[in-house]
C-alpha positions in Angstrom: 17.6 -20.5 30.5 14.2 -21.0 28.8 12.7 -24.5 29.3 11.6 -26.5 26.3 8.0 -25.6 26.7 8.5 -21.8 26.9 10.9 -21.8 24.0 8.6 -23.6 21.6 7.4 -21.6 18.5 4.9 -22.3 15.7 7.5 -21.6 13.0 10.6 -23.8 12.5 13.2 -22.8 11.8 13.1 -19.5 13.8 14.4 -16.2 12.4 17.6 -16.6 14.3 18.2 -20.2 13.0 17.5 -19.6 9.3 15.8 -16.4 8.2 15.2 -17.4 4.6 13.6 -20.7 5.5 11.6 -19.0 8.4 10.2 -16.6 5.8 9.0 -19.4 3.5 7.5 -21.2 6.5 5.5 -18.1 7.5 4.1 -17.9 4.0 3.1 -21.6 4.2 1.8 -21.7 7.8 -0.2 -18.4 7.4 -1.8 -19.9 4.3 -0.8 -17.0 2.1 0.5 -18.8 -1.0 2.0 -22.1 -2.3 4.2 -23.3 -5.1 2.9 -24.6 -8.3 4.2 -27.0 -11.0 5.4 -24.0 -13.0 8.7 -23.0 -11.5 8.7 -19.5 -10.2 4.9 -19.2 -10.1 2.7 -19.3 -7.1 -0.9 -19.8 -6.1 -2.0 -16.8 -3.9 -4.4 -18.4 -1.4 -7.6 -16.6 -0.2 -5.9 -15.1 3.0 -3.0 -13.8 1.0 -5.1 -12.5 -1.8 -7.4 -10.7 0.6 -4.3 -8.8 1.9 -3.5 -7.8 -1.7 -7.2 -6.8 -2.3 -6.9 -4.5 0.8 -3.7 -3.0 -0.5 -5.3 -2.5 -3.9 -8.4 -1.0 -2.4 -6.5 1.6 -0.4 -4.1 2.5 -3.2 -6.9 2.6 -5.9 -8.7 5.2 -3.8 -5.6 7.3 -3.4 -5.0 7.1 -7.2 -8.5 8.3 -7.9 -8.1 11.1 -5.4 -5.0 12.3 -7.3 -6.9 12.4 -10.6 -5.9 9.0 -12.1 -8.2 6.6 -13.9 -8.0 2.9 -14.4 -7.6 1.2 -17.8 -6.3 -2.1 -19.1 -3.8 -2.8 -21.9 -2.8 -6.0 -23.6 -0.8 -8.8 -22.0 1.1 -9.4 -25.3 3.4 -6.8 -26.8 4.7 -7.0 -30.4 8.4 -7.4 -30.5 8.8 -4.4 -32.8 7.2 -2.2 -30.1 9.7 -3.4 -27.6 12.7 -2.8 -29.8 12.2 0.9 -30.2 13.8 1.9 -26.9 17.3 0.4 -26.9 18.0 0.8 -23.2 14.6 -0.6 -22.4 15.2 -3.7 -24.5 18.6 -4.2 -23.0 17.3 -3.9 -19.4 14.5 -6.5 -19.8 15.8 -8.8 -22.5 17.0 -11.6 -20.1 13.7 -11.5 -18.2 11.3 -11.8 -21.2 8.9 -14.7 -22.0 8.4 -14.9 -25.7 5.4 -16.3 -27.6 6.4 -17.7 -31.0 3.4 -20.0 -31.9 -0.3 -19.7 -31.7 -1.6 -23.3 -31.4 -0.7 -26.9 -30.4 -0.6 -29.8 -32.8 -0.2 -33.5 -32.4 3.0 -35.0 -33.8 3.5 -38.5 -35.1 3.9 -39.9 -31.6 0.6 -38.3 -30.4 2.3 -35.6 -28.3 1.3 -32.0 -28.4 3.9 -29.6 -30.0 3.8 -25.9 -30.9 2.4 -25.2 -34.3 1.4 -22.1 -36.3 4.5 -20.0 -36.0 3.7 -16.3 -35.6 5.0 -13.9 -38.2 6.2 -11.7 -35.3 7.0 -12.9 -31.8 5.0 -11.5 -28.9 6.5 -10.5 -25.6 4.5 -11.4 -22.5 4.2 -8.1 -20.6 7.2 -7.5 -18.3 6.1 -3.9 -18.1 3.9 -1.7 -20.3 5.8 1.4 -21.2 6.1 0.6 -24.9 2.6 -0.6 -25.7 1.0 2.1 -23.6 3.3 4.7 -25.3 2.1 3.4 -28.7 -1.5 3.9 -27.6 -0.9 7.4 -26.2 0.7 8.4 -29.5 -2.8 7.8 -31.1 -4.6 9.6 -28.3 -2.5 12.7 -28.1 -2.7 15.4 -30.8 -2.8 18.6 -28.9 -1.8 20.1 -25.6 -5.5 19.9 -24.8 -5.2 16.1 -24.7 -2.8 16.3 -21.8 -2.2 15.3 -19.1 -3.1 11.6 -19.4 -3.2 10.0 -16.0 -3.8 6.3 -16.2 -3.2 3.3 -14.0 -3.7 -0.4 -14.6 -4.0 -3.3 -12.3 -2.5 -6.3 -14.0 -0.1 -9.3 -13.9 3.4 -9.3 -15.4 5.9 -11.9 -16.3 9.7 -11.6 -15.7 11.6 -14.8 -16.0 13.1 -15.3 -12.5 16.1 -17.6 -12.0 16.0 -17.6 -8.1 12.3 -17.3 -7.2 11.0 -16.7 -3.7 7.3 -16.3 -3.0 6.1 -12.7 -3.1 9.6 -11.4 -3.3 10.7 -12.7 -6.7 8.3 -14.7 -8.9 8.1 -15.3 -12.6 4.5 -13.9 -12.6 3.3 -11.4 -10.1 0.5 -8.9 -9.6 1.0 -5.1 -9.6 -0.3 -1.7 -10.5 1.5 0.4 -13.1 0.8 4.0 -13.6 1.6 5.7 -16.9 1.2 9.4 -17.4 1.9 11.9 -20.2 2.4 15.6 -19.6 2.8 18.9 -21.5 5.9 20.0 -19.5 8.9 18.6 -17.9 8.0 20.3 -14.6 4.5 18.7 -14.5 6.0 15.2 -15.2 8.6 15.5 -12.4 5.9 16.7 -10.0 3.8 13.7 -10.9 6.8 11.3 -10.3 7.5 12.8 -6.9 3.8 12.9 -6.0 3.4 9.2 -6.6 6.6 8.4 -4.7 5.3 10.3 -1.7 2.0 8.5 -2.0 3.8 5.2 -1.7 5.9 6.3 1.2 2.7 7.5 3.0 0.9 4.2 2.3 3.8 2.0 3.5 4.1 4.0 6.7 0.4 4.5 7.6 -1.1 1.3 6.3 1.7 -1.3 6.3 3.3 0.3 9.4 6.6 0.1 7.5 9.0 3.0 7.5 11.2 3.6 4.5 14.1 5.6 3.3 13.5 7.2 -0.1 15.3 9.1 -2.7 16.7 8.7 -6.2 18.5 5.7 -7.6 22.1 6.1 -8.8 22.9 6.0 -12.5 23.7 2.3 -12.6 20.4 1.4 -10.9 17.9 3.4 -12.9 15.0 1.9 -14.7 15.9 1.1 -18.3 15.2 4.1 -20.4 14.4 6.5 -17.5 16.0 9.9 -16.8 15.5 9.4 -13.1 14.2 6.6 -10.9 13.0 7.3 -7.4 12.7 4.5 -4.9 11.6 3.7 -1.3 13.6 1.2 0.6 12.4 -0.7 3.7 14.6 -2.5 6.2 13.7 -6.1 6.9 14.3 -7.9 10.2 17.5 -9.4 8.9 18.7 -5.8 8.2 18.5 -6.3 4.4 16.9 -3.6 2.2 13.8 -4.3 0.1 12.7 -2.0 -2.7 9.1 -1.4 -1.8 8.2 0.7 -4.9 9.5 2.9 -7.6 8.5 6.0 -9.6 10.2 6.9 -12.8 10.6 10.2 -14.6 11.0 9.0 -18.2 11.7 12.4 -19.8 10.9 12.4 -23.5 12.7 9.1 -24.2 9.6 6.9 -24.6 7.6 9.7 -26.2 10.3 9.9 -28.9 10.4 6.2 -29.4 6.6 5.9 -29.6 5.9 9.2 -31.3 3.8 10.9 -28.6 3.7 14.4 -30.1 1.3 17.3 -29.6 0.6 20.7 -30.9 1.9 23.2 -28.4 -0.2 26.0 -27.0 2.3 28.7 -28.0 2.2 27.7 -31.7 -0.1 28.9 -34.5 -0.7 25.3 -35.5 2.7 24.1 -36.7 4.8 23.9 -33.5 5.0 20.4 -32.0 6.6 18.9 -29.0 7.2 15.5 -27.5 5.3 14.6 -24.3 7.0 14.1 -21.0 6.1 10.8 -19.5 6.3 8.9 -16.2 5.6 5.4 -14.8 5.3 4.1 -11.3 4.3 0.9 -9.5 4.2 -1.4 -6.6 3.7 -5.2 -6.6 2.6 -8.1 -4.4 6.2 -7.8 -3.1 4.7 -5.5 -0.6 3.2 -8.6 1.1 6.6 -10.1 1.4 7.9 -6.8 2.8 5.1 -6.7 5.4 5.9 -10.3 6.4 9.6 -9.6 7.0 9.0 -6.3 8.8 6.6 -7.5 11.5 6.2 -11.3 11.7 7.7 -13.4 14.5 8.6 -17.0 15.3 4.9 -17.8 15.7 3.9 -16.7 12.2 2.4 -13.7 10.4 1.8 -10.4 12.2 -0.6 -8.2 10.4 -1.1 -4.4 10.7 -4.8 -4.1 11.5 -5.3 -1.5 8.7 -4.5 -4.1 6.1 -5.7 -7.3 7.7 -8.4 -9.3 5.9 -10.2 -9.6 9.3 -9.7 -7.6 12.4 -11.1 -10.0 14.9 -11.8 -13.7 15.1 -14.2 -15.2 17.7 -13.4 -18.7 18.9 -16.3 -20.5 20.5 -14.8 -23.1 22.8 -17.3 -26.0 22.6 -16.4 -29.0 24.8 -19.8 -30.7 24.9 -22.3 -30.8 22.0 -25.2 -29.5 24.2 -23.2 -26.3 24.8 -22.8 -25.5 21.1 -26.0 -23.6 20.6 -25.4 -21.3 23.5 -21.7 -20.7 22.5 -22.5 -19.8 19.0 -25.5 -17.6 19.9 -23.2 -15.7 22.3 -20.5 -15.4 19.6 -23.0 -14.2 17.0 -24.3 -11.4 19.3 -20.7 -10.4 20.0 -19.9 -10.4 16.3 -23.0 -8.2 15.4 -22.1 -5.7 18.1 -18.5 -5.4 17.0 -19.4 -5.0 13.4 -21.3 -1.9 14.2 -18.1 -0.3 15.5 -15.8 1.7 13.2 -12.0 1.8 13.1 -9.8 3.3 10.4 -12.9 4.7 8.7 -14.5 1.3 8.1 -16.6 -1.2 10.0 -14.7 -3.7 12.1 -14.4 -7.0 10.3 -15.2 -10.0 12.5 -15.2 -13.8 11.7 -16.5 -16.6 13.9 -14.5 -19.8 13.6 -17.2 -22.5 13.3 -14.8 -25.4 12.6 -15.3 -28.6 14.5 -11.8 -28.9 15.8 -10.0 -28.6 19.1 -9.8 -25.1 20.7 -6.0 -25.1 20.7 -5.8 -26.0 17.1 -8.2 -23.2 16.2 -6.2 -20.7 18.3 -2.8 -21.6 16.8 -4.1 -21.4 13.2 -5.2 -17.8 13.8 -1.9 -16.9 15.5 0.0 -18.1 12.5 -2.3 -16.2 10.2 -1.6 -13.0 12.1 -5.2 -11.9 12.9 -4.9 -8.8 15.2 -7.4 -9.9 17.9 -8.6 -13.3 19.1 -11.7 -13.5 21.3 -12.4 -16.8 23.0 -15.9 -17.5 24.4 -16.7 -20.6 26.4 -19.2 -21.7 29.1 -17.5 -19.4 31.8 -17.6 -16.4 29.4 -21.2 -17.0 28.5 -22.2 -17.3 32.2 -20.3 -14.2 33.3 -20.9 -12.2 30.1 -17.1 -11.8 29.6 -14.6 -12.4 26.8 -11.1 -13.9 26.9 -9.1 -11.5 24.7 -5.6 -11.9 23.1 -3.6 -9.5 20.9 -1.4 -10.9 18.3 1.5 -8.5 19.2 1.6 -10.0 22.8 3.0 -13.4 23.8 0.6 -16.1 22.7 -0.2 -17.2 26.3 -1.4 -13.7 27.2 -5.1 -13.5 27.8 -7.2 -10.8 29.4 -10.7 -11.5 30.7 -12.9 -8.4 30.1 -16.6 -7.7 30.4 -18.3 -8.2 27.0 -19.4 -4.5 26.7 -15.9 -3.3 27.5 -14.4 -5.5 24.7 -17.0 -4.0 22.3 -16.2 -0.4 23.3 -12.4 -0.8 23.4 -11.8 -2.9 20.3 -11.4 0.1 17.9 -8.9 1.7 20.3 -7.0 -1.6 20.7 -6.7 -2.0 16.9 -5.5 1.6 16.5 -3.0 1.1 19.3 -1.6 -2.1 17.7 -1.2 -0.3 14.3 0.8 2.5 16.1 2.9 0.0 18.1 3.9 -1.9 14.9 5.1 1.3 13.2 6.9 2.4 16.4 8.7 -0.9 16.6 9.7 -0.9 13.0 10.9 2.7 13.1 13.0 2.0 16.2 14.5 -1.1 14.5 15.4 0.9 11.4 16.9 3.7 13.4 19.0 1.3 15.5 20.5 -0.3 12.4 21.1 2.9 10.4 24.6 4.3 10.7 26.9 6.9 9.1 30.2 5.6 7.8 33.1 7.8 6.8 35.6 5.4 5.3 35.6 2.2 3.2 37.0 0.4 6.2 34.1 1.4 8.4 31.7 0.3 5.6 33.3 -3.2 5.5 33.3 -3.4 9.3 29.6 -2.5 9.3 28.7 -5.4 7.0 31.2 -8.0 8.2 29.9 -10.6 10.7 31.9 -10.7 14.0 34.1 -13.7 14.6 33.2 -15.2 11.2 29.7 -15.9 12.4 28.2 -16.0 8.9 24.7 -16.5 10.1 24.7 -13.5 12.4 22.7 -10.6 11.0 25.0 -7.6 10.2 24.7 -4.2 8.8 21.5 -2.4 8.0 21.5 1.0 6.2 25.0 2.6 6.0 25.0 6.3 5.1 28.2 7.1 3.3 29.5 9.7 0.9 29.1 8.6 -2.7 30.0 9.9 -6.1 27.7 8.4 -8.8 30.5 7.9 -11.3 32.2 5.4 -8.9 31.8 1.7 -9.6 30.2 -0.5 -7.0 31.1 -3.8 -8.6 33.9 -4.7 -6.1 31.5 -3.9 -3.2 28.8 -6.1 -4.7 31.2 -9.0 -5.2 33.0 -8.9 -1.8 30.1 -7.8 0.5 26.9 -8.2 -1.5 26.2 -4.5 -0.9 24.7 -2.1 -3.4 23.7 1.6 -3.3 20.0 1.5 -2.6 19.2 5.2 -3.0 20.5 8.8 -2.6 18.1 10.3 -0.1 16.5 13.6 -0.8 17.4 14.8 2.7 21.1 15.7 2.7 22.9 17.2 5.7 24.6 19.9 3.6 28.2 18.7 4.4 30.7 17.1 2.1 33.3 14.4 2.2 35.3 11.9 0.1 33.4 9.2 -1.7 33.8 5.9 0.0 34.8 4.2 -3.3 36.7 6.8 -5.4 37.8 9.3 -2.8 36.4 12.1 -4.9 34.8 15.0 -2.9 31.0 14.9 -2.9 28.2 16.6 -1.0 25.8 13.7 -1.0 25.5 10.6 1.1 23.9 7.4 -0.2 22.3 4.4 1.4 24.5 1.3 1.2 22.8 -2.1 2.1 22.5 -5.7 1.3 19.2 -6.2 -0.5 16.6 -8.6 -1.7 
């Protein structure tokens, strides 16, 4: 049995005690974000925003490499634009924030009230298909104007009844790509290209494996012909949708009038464009937290960490300060000249006038990959006390200064690989084929009525898309997350309808 001292952790409750509250405590203690007076909205603090900036930097480079350009479209969408695509309106109607007035006025009691009613209400952007479609209709006249490959980085608003920071908030940050193409084949290729780009990013930067495929009929994006998704498994075995890519067919082109002169015509033949949209959000930060973090706080994959290394000068007497900081600065300078993941190693010196233990724990909770402590002994012996975030907090290795400098790039790369390896092993251990509805229920049912015990994961079962999942959702809280592209080529009875089918789907509880 562990003694009280060895079992202490920086985050309370622990994952085992209360996973939902543990998550919120990690967000708080890692100084990623905090609640505001507006329900469902959050302040993203510098450490959390720096993670988003790194995500944005990497993805933006990948978008540019695949021929996309950035632009910006309005936050407000006229209601008449939104009404043109019936399925789209139906899918977002309950989430929309609506602007009906354009100024504030004082009433007889001296209070501010809305005044100046708008002739037409404006929808605060929940997504931009309609307003971008209206813009593309003006830009596209000929097949020579295609393809249009545009991305925008923006904020969106979707009224959220059960908010949770980074996972579901009324306002969040994202990127949304919107493209228009001459042919159906080109548009489908674009949709799949961007899905694969997201899969690669999650795996190789967030160290987060995913299962990916297409959404079933009832889960498609409103107005889409096909929705493709990537689903990650969190440590409580729930699925989290990490990103989506939508093949919109000609639905939005017809609603918005995106038509072009075809290359086969003599000038009179016209066709509607084929369009796509795709995006990821600040939800990726939540996914990363729940994939890697532990009971001491955030654990960051080095590739996406705001800083790779923190140097902690341990100053016990004021007369030692100059020597400690000089030693730390020389170490910082040497490390910053090293490269890892195609960039210079990012190093911060913690100059705060606080106790060494407090310094150390603050960085543990923030998840910085490497902590380097330097005190009088290290200065005298030209050594460094090194700790990796993925090891137990008490683990320290004393190494010669030059060895730390030379090995840091390799240690960061090793940590990135180990985080992915651990996440892949966890997903594999909790992914199981099920052949009957009884097996599915058993997979997701806690043993001995232990409601807090994590159960399930990804269940791969035969599924016919015409079958309803409502009972499954009501009784188990389980949905069909995706129908993977990779199918084994066999067939069997659908778990829900009994109809013979040759495709398996991923069943899971989800965020």
